[in-house]
C-alpha positions in Angstrom: 208.9 13.3 60.2 210.6 10.6 62.3 208.6 7.4 62.7 206.8 6.7 66.1 206.2 10.4 67.0 202.6 11.9 67.1 201.5 14.6 64.7 201.7 18.3 65.8 197.9 18.5 65.9 197.6 15.5 68.2 200.2 16.9 70.5 198.3 20.2 70.9 195.0 18.4 71.8 196.8 16.2 74.4 198.2 19.4 76.0 194.8 21.1 76.2 193.1 18.1 77.8 196.0 17.7 80.3 195.9 21.5 81.2 192.1 21.3 81.7 192.4 18.4 84.1 195.0 20.1 86.1 192.9 23.3 86.4 189.8 21.3 87.4 191.8 19.6 90.2 193.0 22.9 91.6 189.4 24.2 91.7 188.2 21.1 93.5 190.9 21.5 96.1 190.0 25.2 96.7 186.3 24.4 97.1 187.1 21.6 99.5 189.6 23.4 101.8 189.2 27.2 101.2 192.9 27.4 102.2 195.7 29.0 100.0 198.4 26.9 101.8 196.8 23.6 100.9 196.1 24.8 97.3 199.8 25.9 96.9 201.1 22.6 98.3 198.8 20.6 96.0 200.0 22.7 93.0 203.7 22.3 93.9 203.3 18.5 94.2 201.6 18.3 90.8 204.5 20.4 89.3 207.2 18.1 90.8 205.3 15.0 89.7 205.0 16.4 86.2 208.6 17.3 85.9 209.7 13.8 87.0 207.4 12.2 84.5 208.6 14.5 81.7 212.3 13.7 82.6 211.7 10.0 82.6 209.7 9.9 79.4 211.7 12.3 77.3 213.2 10.6 74.2 216.9 11.1 73.4 217.6 11.7 69.7 218.4 8.4 68.0 221.9 8.3 66.5 222.0 7.5 62.8 223.3 4.0 62.0 226.5 3.8 60.1 226.8 1.0 57.5 230.2 -0.4 56.7 230.6 -2.0 53.3 233.0 -5.0 53.1 235.2 -5.0 50.0 233.7 -6.9 47.1 236.7 -9.0 45.9 234.7 -10.5 43.1 234.7 -7.1 41.4 238.4 -6.8 42.0 239.1 -10.2 40.4 237.0 -9.2 37.4 238.9 -5.9 37.1 242.4 -7.6 37.2 241.5 -10.4 34.8 244.2 -9.8 32.2 245.8 -12.2 29.7 249.1 -10.3 29.4 250.0 -10.0 33.1 249.7 -12.0 36.3 248.2 -9.8 39.1 248.0 -10.6 42.8 246.9 -8.6 45.9 248.4 -9.1 49.4 247.7 -7.6 52.7 250.1 -6.3 55.4 250.4 -9.8 56.8 251.7 -11.1 53.4 248.6 -13.1 52.8 247.3 -13.6 49.2 243.9 -11.8 49.1 243.1 -12.4 45.5 244.8 -13.2 42.2 243.8 -13.4 38.5 243.8 -16.7 36.6 247.1 -16.1 34.9 248.8 -15.7 38.3 247.4 -19.0 39.5 248.6 -20.6 36.2 252.1 -19.3 36.6 252.7 -19.5 40.4 249.5 -21.2 41.9 247.6 -19.8 44.8 249.9 -21.5 47.3 252.6 -18.9 46.7 252.0 -15.3 47.7 254.4 -12.5 46.7 257.2 -12.1 47.4 257.5 -15.8 48.2 257.3 -17.0 44.6 258.9 -20.3 43.2 262.0 -18.6 41.9 265.7 -18.7 42.6 267.3 -17.3 45.8 268.6 -14.1 44.1 265.2 -13.4 42.7 263.6 -14.0 46.1 265.9 -11.4 47.7 265.0 -8.8 44.9 261.3 -9.5 45.4 261.6 -9.0 49.2 263.4 -5.6 48.6 260.7 -4.6 46.1 258.0 -5.4 48.7 259.8 -3.3 51.4 260.2 -0.5 49.0 256.5 -0.6 48.1 255.4 -0.4 51.7 257.9 2.4 52.4 257.8 4.5 49.2 254.6 3.3 47.5 256.3 1.4 44.7 258.8 -1.3 44.1 260.2 -2.7 40.9 262.2 -5.8 40.0 263.6 -5.8 36.5 264.1 -9.6 36.2 263.3 -12.6 38.3 264.1 -16.1 37.2 262.8 -19.6 38.0 264.8 -22.8 37.8 262.7 -23.9 34.8 263.9 -20.9 32.8 260.9 -18.5 33.3 261.8 -14.8 33.4 259.5 -12.0 34.6 259.4 -8.3 35.5 257.6 -7.4 38.7 256.0 -4.2 40.0 254.5 -3.7 43.5 252.2 -0.8 44.2 250.8 0.2 47.6 247.0 0.6 47.4 243.7 0.5 49.4 241.7 2.9 51.5 244.3 2.7 54.3 247.2 1.7 52.1 246.8 -1.8 53.5 247.4 -3.8 50.4 250.1 -4.4 47.8 249.1 -4.9 44.1 251.7 -7.1 42.4 251.9 -7.1 38.6 254.0 -9.7 36.9 254.8 -9.6 33.2 256.7 -12.1 31.2 260.1 -11.1 29.8 260.4 -12.7 26.4 263.3 -12.4 23.9 262.6 -10.4 20.7 261.1 -12.3 17.9 263.3 -11.3 14.9 261.2 -13.3 12.5 258.0 -11.6 13.6 259.8 -8.2 13.1 260.9 -9.2 9.5 257.5 -10.5 8.4 255.9 -7.0 8.0 258.7 -6.0 5.6 258.0 -8.9 3.3 254.6 -7.5 2.3 255.5 -3.9 2.9 257.0 -1.3 0.6 260.4 -2.9 0.8 259.1 -6.3 -0.3 257.1 -4.9 -3.2 260.1 -2.8 -4.4 262.4 -5.8 -4.3 259.8 -7.9 -6.2 259.6 -5.3 -8.9 263.5 -5.4 -9.1 263.5 -9.2 -9.5 264.0 -10.2 -5.9 261.8 -12.7 -4.0 261.9 -13.1 -0.2 260.8 -15.9 2.1 261.5 -16.9 5.7 262.2 -20.6 6.0 262.2 -22.6 9.2 265.1 -25.0 10.0 262.9 -28.0 9.0 262.7 -26.5 5.5 259.1 -25.3 5.6 258.1 -21.8 4.6 257.0 -19.6 7.5 256.3 -16.4 5.5 256.8 -15.1 2.0 256.5 -11.9 0.1 253.7 -11.4 -2.5 256.4 -11.4 -5.2 257.6 -14.8 -4.0 254.1 -16.2 -4.0 253.5 -14.8 -7.5 256.7 -16.5 -8.9 256.3 -19.8 -6.9 252.5 -20.3 -7.3 251.3 -17.9 -10.0 249.1 -16.1 -7.4 250.4 -13.1 -5.4 247.8 -13.9 -2.7 248.6 -17.6 -2.4 249.3 -18.9 1.1 252.6 -20.8 1.1 253.0 -21.2 4.9 253.9 -24.8 5.8 255.0 -25.8 2.3 258.4 -27.4 1.6 260.7 -24.6 0.3 262.7 -27.0 -1.9 259.5 -28.2 -3.5 258.9 -24.7 -5.0 262.3 -24.9 -6.8 264.1 -27.2 -9.1 267.8 -27.8 -9.8 269.3 -29.4 -12.9 272.5 -31.4 -13.3 274.4 -28.1 -13.9 273.3 -26.7 -10.5 271.0 -24.3 -12.3 268.2 -23.2 -9.9 264.8 -22.2 -11.4 261.2 -22.0 -10.2 259.5 -25.4 -10.2 256.3 -24.1 -11.9 258.4 -22.6 -14.8 260.2 -25.8 -15.5 263.6 -26.2 -17.1 262.9 -23.2 -19.4 262.5 -20.8 -16.4 265.0 -18.1 -15.8 268.0 -19.1 -13.6 268.0 -17.9 -10.0 270.6 -16.9 -7.5 269.9 -17.9 -3.9 271.1 -15.9 -0.9 270.9 -17.5 2.6 270.9 -15.2 5.7 270.4 -16.8 9.2 268.0 -14.7 11.3 269.9 -14.3 14.6 269.9 -11.9 17.5 273.4 -10.2 17.6 272.9 -9.4 21.4 272.1 -13.0 22.3 274.7 -14.6 24.6 276.6 -17.7 23.5 277.1 -19.3 20.1 274.3 -19.6 17.5 272.7 -23.0 16.9 272.0 -22.9 13.2 270.0 -26.1 13.3 267.2 -24.2 15.1 267.6 -20.8 13.5 265.2 -19.7 10.8 266.7 -18.2 7.6 265.9 -15.3 5.3 266.1 -16.6 1.7 266.5 -14.1 -1.1 266.0 -15.3 -4.7 267.3 -13.0 -7.5 266.8 -13.4 -11.3 269.8 -13.6 -13.5 270.2 -10.3 -15.5 269.5 -8.1 -12.5 272.5 -5.8 -12.2 274.1 -4.3 -9.2 275.3 -1.1 -10.6 278.8 -0.1 -11.5 277.8 1.7 -14.7 277.1 -1.5 -16.7 274.2 -1.8 -19.1 272.6 -4.4 -16.8 272.6 -2.2 -13.8 269.2 -1.6 -12.3 267.8 -0.2 -9.1 268.5 -3.4 -7.3 271.5 -2.1 -5.3 269.5 0.6 -3.3 266.9 -2.0 -2.4 269.4 -4.7 -1.6 271.3 -2.2 0.5 268.1 -1.1 2.3 267.4 -4.8 3.1 270.9 -5.7 4.3 271.3 -2.5 6.3 268.6 -3.7 8.7 270.3 -7.0 9.4 272.5 -7.5 12.5 275.1 -9.4 10.4 278.1 -7.5 9.1 277.6 -7.7 5.3 279.2 -5.8 2.4 279.5 -6.3 -1.4 282.5 -5.7 -3.7 282.7 -6.0 -7.5 285.2 -8.1 -9.4 287.7 -5.2 -9.5 287.7 -5.1 -5.7 285.6 -1.8 -5.3 283.3 -1.6 -2.4 279.7 -1.3 -3.6 278.1 -0.9 -0.2 278.5 -2.0 3.5 275.9 -2.1 6.2 276.3 -0.5 9.7 277.1 -3.9 11.3 280.0 -4.5 8.9 281.6 -1.1 9.6 281.1 -1.6 13.3 282.8 -5.0 13.2 285.7 -3.4 11.2 286.2 -0.8 13.9 285.0 2.1 11.7 281.5 2.7 13.2 280.0 5.9 11.9 282.4 6.2 9.0 281.3 5.8 5.3 282.4 2.6 3.5 285.9 2.8 2.0 286.6 2.7 -1.7 288.2 -0.8 -1.4 287.8 -3.5 1.3 291.6 -3.6 1.5 291.5 -0.2 3.0 290.2 -1.8 6.2 293.2 -4.2 6.8 296.8 -3.8 7.6 299.4 -3.4 4.8 300.6 -7.0 4.9 297.1 -8.3 4.4 296.1 -6.0 1.5 297.5 -8.3 -1.2 296.0 -11.6 0.0 292.6 -10.0 0.5 292.6 -8.4 -3.0 293.6 -11.7 -4.6 290.8 -13.5 -2.7 288.1 -11.0 -3.9 289.2 -11.4 -7.5 289.3 -15.2 -7.2 285.7 -15.5 -5.7 284.4 -12.9 -8.2 285.7 -14.5 -11.4 285.5 -18.2 -10.5 282.5 -20.5 -10.0 280.0 -19.7 -7.2 281.7 -20.6 -3.9 282.4 -19.4 -0.4 285.3 -19.4 2.0 287.1 -17.6 4.8 290.3 -15.6 5.0 292.1 -14.5 8.2 293.0 -10.8 8.1 294.1 -8.2 10.6 292.1 -5.0 10.8 293.7 -1.6 11.0 291.6 -0.9 14.1 293.0 -4.0 15.9 296.2 -5.1 14.2 297.1 -7.6 17.0 293.9 -9.7 16.8 293.3 -11.6 13.5 289.6 -12.0 12.4 287.8 -14.2 9.9 286.4 -12.5 6.8 283.9 -14.6 4.9 283.7 -14.3 1.1 281.1 -15.7 -1.2 280.8 -15.4 -5.0 277.5 -13.8 -6.1 275.9 -14.7 -9.4 272.7 -13.5 -11.0 273.0 -9.8 -10.0 274.4 -8.6 -13.3 278.2 -8.5 -13.1 279.8 -11.0 -10.8 280.4 -9.7 -7.3 281.6 -10.9 -3.9 279.6 -10.9 -0.7 281.7 -10.1 2.4 280.8 -11.1 5.9 282.4 -9.8 9.1 281.3 -10.5 12.7 281.9 -7.9 15.5 284.4 -9.6 17.8 285.0 -6.6 20.1 283.3 -8.2 23.0 284.8 -11.6 22.4 288.3 -10.1 22.2 287.7 -8.2 25.4 286.6 -11.3 27.2 289.6 -13.3 25.9 291.9 -10.6 27.2 290.2 -10.7 30.6 290.5 -14.4 30.9 294.1 -14.4 29.8 294.9 -11.7 32.3 293.1 -13.6 35.1 295.0 -16.8 34.2 298.3 -14.9 34.1 297.6 -13.2 37.4 296.8 -16.5 39.1 300.1 -18.0 37.9 302.0 -15.0 39.1 300.2 -15.1 42.4 301.2 -18.7 43.0 304.8 -17.8 42.2 304.7 -14.7 44.5 303.1 -16.8 47.3 305.9 -19.4 47.1 308.6 -16.8 47.1 307.1 -15.1 50.1 306.8 -18.4 52.0 310.5 -19.2 51.4 311.6 -15.7 52.2 309.7 -15.7 55.5 311.8 -18.6 56.6 315.0 -16.5 56.1 313.4 -13.5 57.8 312.3 -15.6 60.8 316.0 -16.7 61.3 317.3 -13.1 60.9 314.7 -11.6 63.3 315.1 -14.4 65.8 318.9 -14.0 65.9 318.6 -10.2 66.2 316.2 -10.6 69.2 318.6 -13.1 70.9 321.5 -10.7 70.3 319.6 -7.8 71.8 319.1 -9.8 75.0 322.9 -9.6 75.4 323.3 -6.0 74.3 321.9 -2.9 75.9 321.4 0.6 74.5 324.8 2.3 74.4 326.7 -0.8 73.3 328.7 -0.4 70.0 326.7 -3.2 68.4 323.3 -2.3 69.7 322.4 0.3 67.0 323.7 -2.1 64.2 321.5 -4.9 65.4 318.5 -2.6 65.6 319.2 -1.5 62.0 319.3 -5.1 60.9 316.0 -5.8 62.7 314.3 -2.7 61.2 315.3 -3.7 57.7 314.1 -7.2 58.3 310.7 -5.9 59.4 310.6 -3.8 56.3 311.3 -6.9 54.2 308.6 -8.8 56.2 306.1 -6.1 55.2 307.0 -6.7 51.5 306.3 -10.4 51.9 303.0 -9.6 53.5 302.2 -7.6 50.4 303.2 -10.5 48.2 300.9 -12.8 50.3 298.1 -10.3 49.8 298.6 -10.3 46.1 298.6 -14.1 46.0 295.5 -14.2 48.2 297.3 -16.1 51.0 297.2 -13.6 53.9 295.1 -14.0 57.0 292.0 -11.8 56.8 289.6 -10.8 59.7 286.4 -10.3 57.7 283.4 -8.3 59.1 280.0 -7.4 57.6 280.2 -3.7 56.9 279.0 -0.8 54.7 281.4 0.7 52.2 280.4 4.3 53.0 281.3 3.7 56.7 284.8 2.6 55.7 285.2 5.6 53.3 284.1 7.9 56.1 286.7 6.5 58.6 289.6 6.9 56.1 288.5 10.2 54.5 290.5 12.4 57.0 293.6 10.4 56.2 293.0 10.7 52.4 292.8 14.5 52.6 296.3 14.6 54.2 297.7 12.1 51.7 296.6 13.8 48.5 297.4 17.4 49.6 295.5 20.7 49.3 295.8 21.0 45.5 293.7 17.9 44.8 290.0 18.1 45.3 288.4 15.1 47.0 284.8 14.3 46.1 282.9 11.5 47.8 279.5 10.3 46.5 277.3 7.5 47.8 274.5 5.6 46.1 271.3 4.7 47.9 270.2 1.3 49.2 273.7 -0.2 49.2 274.0 -3.8 50.3 276.5 -4.8 53.0 279.8 -6.5 52.1 281.9 -8.9 54.1 285.6 -7.9 54.2 288.5 -7.1 56.5 288.0 -3.4 57.3 291.7 -2.8 57.8 292.6 -4.4 54.5 289.8 -2.5 52.8 291.2 0.7 54.1 294.5 -0.3 52.6 292.8 -0.8 49.2 291.3 2.7 49.4 294.6 4.4 50.5 296.7 2.6 47.9 294.3 3.7 45.1 294.2 7.2 46.4 298.0 7.4 46.6 298.4 6.1 43.0 295.8 8.7 41.9 297.7 11.5 43.7 301.0 10.5 42.0 299.3 10.4 38.6 297.9 13.9 39.0 301.2 15.3 40.4 302.8 14.2 37.1 300.5 16.7 35.3 301.5 20.4 35.5 301.1 21.9 38.9 299.8 18.7 40.5 296.2 19.8 40.9 293.3 17.7 40.0 290.1 16.0 41.2 289.9 12.6 43.0 286.3 11.1 43.0 285.4 8.2 45.2 281.9 6.9 44.8 279.9 3.9 45.9 277.3 2.4 43.6 274.6 -0.3 43.8 275.1 -2.9 41.0 272.2 -5.4 40.6 272.4 -8.8 39.0 270.5 -7.3 36.0 273.3 -4.7 35.6 275.9 -7.5 35.7 274.0 -9.4 33.1 273.9 -6.3 30.8 277.7 -6.0 31.2 278.0 -9.5 29.6 281.0 -10.3 31.7 282.2 -13.9 31.5 284.2 -13.5 34.8 281.7 -12.0 37.3 278.9 -14.2 38.5 275.4 -12.6 38.0 274.6 -11.5 41.5 274.2 -8.2 43.4 277.4 -6.1 44.1 278.4 -3.0 45.9 280.9 -1.1 43.8 283.7 1.3 44.9 284.7 3.6 42.1 288.0 5.6 42.3 288.5 8.1 39.5 291.2 10.7 39.0 292.1 13.3 36.4 295.7 12.3 36.2 298.0 11.5 33.3 296.4 8.1 32.5 297.9 4.7 31.8 299.2 3.7 28.4 297.3 0.8 26.7 300.4 -1.4 26.7 300.8 -1.0 30.4 297.2 -1.4 31.4 297.3 -5.2 31.4 300.3 -5.3 33.6 299.5 -2.8 36.4 298.3 -5.5 38.9 301.5 -7.6 38.5 303.9 -7.5 41.5 307.0 -5.2 41.1 305.6 -3.6 37.9 305.7 0.2 38.2 305.9 3.2 35.8 307.3 5.4 38.5 310.9 6.6 38.7 313.5 4.4 40.4 313.2 4.7 44.2 309.7 6.1 44.2 307.7 2.9 44.2 308.0 -0.8 44.9 305.4 -1.9 42.4 303.4 -3.7 45.1 300.6 -1.2 45.7 298.2 -2.3 43.0 299.2 -5.9 43.3 298.3 -5.7 47.0 294.9 -4.1 46.1 294.3 -6.9 43.6 295.0 -9.6 46.1 292.9 -8.1 48.9 289.9 -7.7 46.5 290.2 -11.2 45.1 290.6 -12.8 48.5 287.5 -10.9 49.6 285.6 -12.5 46.8 285.4 -9.4 44.7 286.6 -8.1 41.3 288.6 -5.0 40.2 288.8 -3.5 36.7 290.8 -0.5 35.4 289.8 1.9 32.6 292.2 4.6 31.5 292.8 7.1 28.8 296.1 8.8 28.4 295.9 12.5 29.3 292.5 12.3 30.8 292.7 10.0 33.8 292.1 6.6 35.2 289.1 4.9 36.8 289.3 1.8 39.1 286.1 -0.1 39.8 286.0 -2.6 42.7 283.0 -4.9 42.8 282.4 -6.6 46.2 279.5 -9.1 46.4 276.6 -8.2 48.6 276.6 -10.3 51.8 273.4 -12.2 52.7 273.5 -13.4 56.3 272.8 -17.0 57.1 269.7 -17.7 59.3 270.5 -17.0 62.9 273.8 -15.2 62.1 274.1 -11.7 63.6 275.4 -9.0 61.3 278.8 -7.6 61.9 280.2 -10.8 63.2 283.9 -11.0 62.8 286.3 -13.9 62.9 287.1 -14.7 66.5 290.5 -13.6 67.6 292.3 -15.9 69.9 293.1 -14.5 73.3 296.7 -14.6 74.7 296.9 -16.3 78.1 299.7 -16.2 80.6 301.6 -19.5 81.1 304.5 -20.0 83.4 304.4 -23.8 84.0 307.0 -24.8 81.4 306.6 -28.1 79.6 308.1 -30.6 77.1 307.9 -29.4 73.5 308.6 -31.3 70.3 310.0 -28.8 67.7 309.8 -30.0 64.1 311.4 -27.7 61.4 313.3 -28.6 58.3 315.1 -25.1 58.1 318.1 -25.4 60.4 318.4 -21.7 61.2 314.6 -21.4 62.0 314.8 -24.5 64.2 317.8 -23.2 66.0 316.2 -19.8 66.7 313.0 -21.4 67.9 314.8 -23.9 70.1 316.9 -21.2 71.8 313.9 -18.9 72.3 311.8 -21.7 73.9 314.7 -23.0 76.0 315.3 -19.4 77.4 311.6 -19.3 78.3 311.9 -22.4 80.5 310.6 -25.2 78.1 312.3 -28.5 77.5 312.7 -28.7 73.8 313.3 -31.8 71.6 314.3 -30.8 68.0 313.5 -32.8 64.9 314.6 -31.9 61.3 311.6 -33.4 59.5 308.3 -35.1 60.0 309.7 -38.7 59.9 312.2 -37.9 62.7 309.5 -36.3 64.8 307.1 -39.3 64.4 309.9 -41.7 65.4 310.7 -39.7 68.5 307.0 -39.9 69.6 306.8 -43.6 68.7 309.9 -44.3 70.9 307.8 -43.4 73.9 308.7 -39.8 74.5 305.9 -37.7 76.1 305.3 -34.1 75.1 303.0 -31.4 76.2 303.0 -29.6 72.8 304.0 -30.1 69.2 305.4 -27.1 67.3 305.8 -28.0 63.7 306.3 -26.5 60.3 303.6 -27.3 57.7 305.6 -27.8 54.4 308.5 -30.2 54.8 310.2 -32.7 52.6 309.1 -36.4 52.8 306.5 -36.4 55.7 304.9 -32.9 56.1 303.6 -31.4 59.3 299.9 -32.3 58.9 300.6 -35.9 58.0 302.9 -36.3 61.0 300.3 -34.8 63.3 297.6 -37.3 62.1 299.9 -40.2 62.9 300.8 -38.8 66.3 297.2 -38.1 67.1 296.5 -41.8 66.7 298.9 -42.4 69.6 297.9 -39.3 71.7 294.6 -37.8 70.5 294.6 -35.0 73.0 298.1 -33.5 72.3 297.9 -29.8 71.3 299.6 -28.7 68.1 301.0 -25.3 66.9 301.8 -25.0 63.2 304.3 -22.5 61.9 303.9 -21.4 58.4 304.3 -18.5 56.0 300.9 -19.2 54.4 297.5 -17.8 55.5 295.7 -19.4 58.5 292.4 -19.5 56.6 294.0 -21.3 53.6 295.8 -23.8 55.9 292.6 -24.6 57.8 290.9 -25.5 54.5 293.7 -27.7 53.3 294.8 -29.3 56.6 291.4 -30.2 58.0 292.7 -31.1 61.5 290.8 -30.1 64.6 292.1 -28.3 67.6 295.3 -26.8 66.1 296.8 -23.3 66.3 298.8 -21.3 63.8 301.8 -19.0 64.1 302.6 -16.9 61.0 306.1 -16.5 59.8 308.2 -14.4 60.2 307.9 -14.3 64.0 310.1 -12.8 66.8 311.4 -14.5 69.9 308.7 -12.9 72.0 305.9 -13.9 69.6 306.8 -17.6 69.6 307.2 -17.8 73.4 303.9 -16.0 74.0 302.1 -18.2 71.4 303.4 -21.4 72.9 302.4 -20.2 76.4 298.9 -19.3 75.2 298.4 -22.8 73.5 299.6 -24.6 76.7 297.4 -22.4 78.9 294.4 -23.2 76.7 295.2 -26.9 76.7 295.7 -27.2 80.4 292.4 -25.3 81.0 
């Protein structure tokens, strides 16, 4: 029953009383008037009055009250209180709603994800993860790093009743603790088996203190298998006499002699060199009289146990007897020898080239028969005969018959990096040479093209010499295109970079590619998701794609009927992926990769390191200039990217181009290209100082400008040009070469600007405008690339004067 309403019985009584009163009133009116009209009027009035009262006093049903419960963040804080992960909750405005104590310890409450105190690359990855979480429900960042060296993995999940919150989980990324992984083996079955065979194991810190020891070690060192030796000095548990005999200290001089093996505990995947001063060591102590097999009477079961122990280590270790037979070799040793997956050979000498078999055999016998010692020998492995490696040898005593411990480090990655660095150095040197040749050749072409243009002004079509002049001009233009390719290789061409997406460039050029490769070759285009933008010259990038496609077509046409498959793909490469590649050349940042893969004939290994060099080609004479891949290399490098080639003869070649992801500066609009100078009309003439050390170029430029109505004063070098200005001559424009003997163009202009700060300058050069601007550092100058025609120099001079005169 609702509160405030009368009971059903009470309502019935009220109705009976009210009805009786109304009836009594009607009777009184009838007795008083004896008229039916008056009685009807009185009854109608009472009815209307009752209806009005009922309508006014009728109660509307009361709507139930809805209670809204505010979130109880104290419960959330208690739920996310974890000691192994930092957890924070943010709302759609990016505000930190709550966080657990570990988050406040690592990042403080002043920083809300994704704005954490980490480096710029990590901030970008966090922002992407946040956007992915709001869009897809989850975002993940494999690694973020702070300047103090902290490394974490971050996961963002969308949550809440209305998906209004992000839950950020941050876990620390720690390197593997190899010592902690080894400790369980000391007291496990392996440690007990080695103890029964006469081997004692301990892990010793660089300061000489015992960190962990097997029960067998504790039994021999302290007489109690359960003794705790952690923190004790390792050398205090042993004694050494004047004959270098090592025994247990508690057994005294009459104790059994021991052989000591020292193995640094290092991570084979850790970058950089190993600092042995801070690296713990695994110490193995063996009693004399314990054999290592080979059929001798002293042989025991030590070899299987020792092999089981050494097989788990990341170091390449093997053991040979005094006759040079291989007793065993662990997986790391065979991998370093280039024989991964193969069983150990009968003799260690089977791993090296023929010339090194004798020296290695002699070294094994010498270390096995002589006093306990160690040393290195340089050998060449059969798997890589061009690269010598160091093989460590150490005489082993106390394991029955004398033996030799062999150590070999896997240098495959180091060798690869050395080759990459050597190739990059060589390419840089060749690029400088190519750039210098192109610059000098451009001077010659400028003179040839200029003279051809001047001669064409005097000859019309139909003249006997007209066609010959046109032929000379056409071949000169062809030579000029070769010099542009050389400048592209040497990274000295002028680029017009724009912010763009690689899939868009591929789409624009795909119709051309289908015509270039023909109908027999299948073109497959694949694109990755969430590709970052790159900043490059779209025209030059199209040239890269076309050159790679043409090379792939030629490689596939050399196989059978010329059919094949050309795959072009774009892929997202994160900084974590680059770190996993362990490249010493590529900076660890985000890239967008272009992969061009064919099923052609492949490239021979001895040619693979030369393919980017100018004029190197494996094609037949007359079918290639050798500048295609060199041009590709130069464009990619000038765009800040990297290119690598992988090939297998008979199966195909894959080129991978890495272009760094472009991050726009604050306020910069995406897609902004380098401003192109507009050409303005000028017909006012003017006085021009022409400074050029090449006589033919100076003569062509002087004649071209004179015919255009300018008054030209020539000078053969910078010193002569400066003297002309100092003598009082007035000029409207200076046209000068950049590189000249004695006083070069920029130095001359700086001196002239001291006398006339407002004089405009036009530099002529065969180098790239962008490179010249960085090196010259002079304001308000223009550039004219060589080679140029008569029309180009006159139009450029007119444009500069028009801009200067306003």
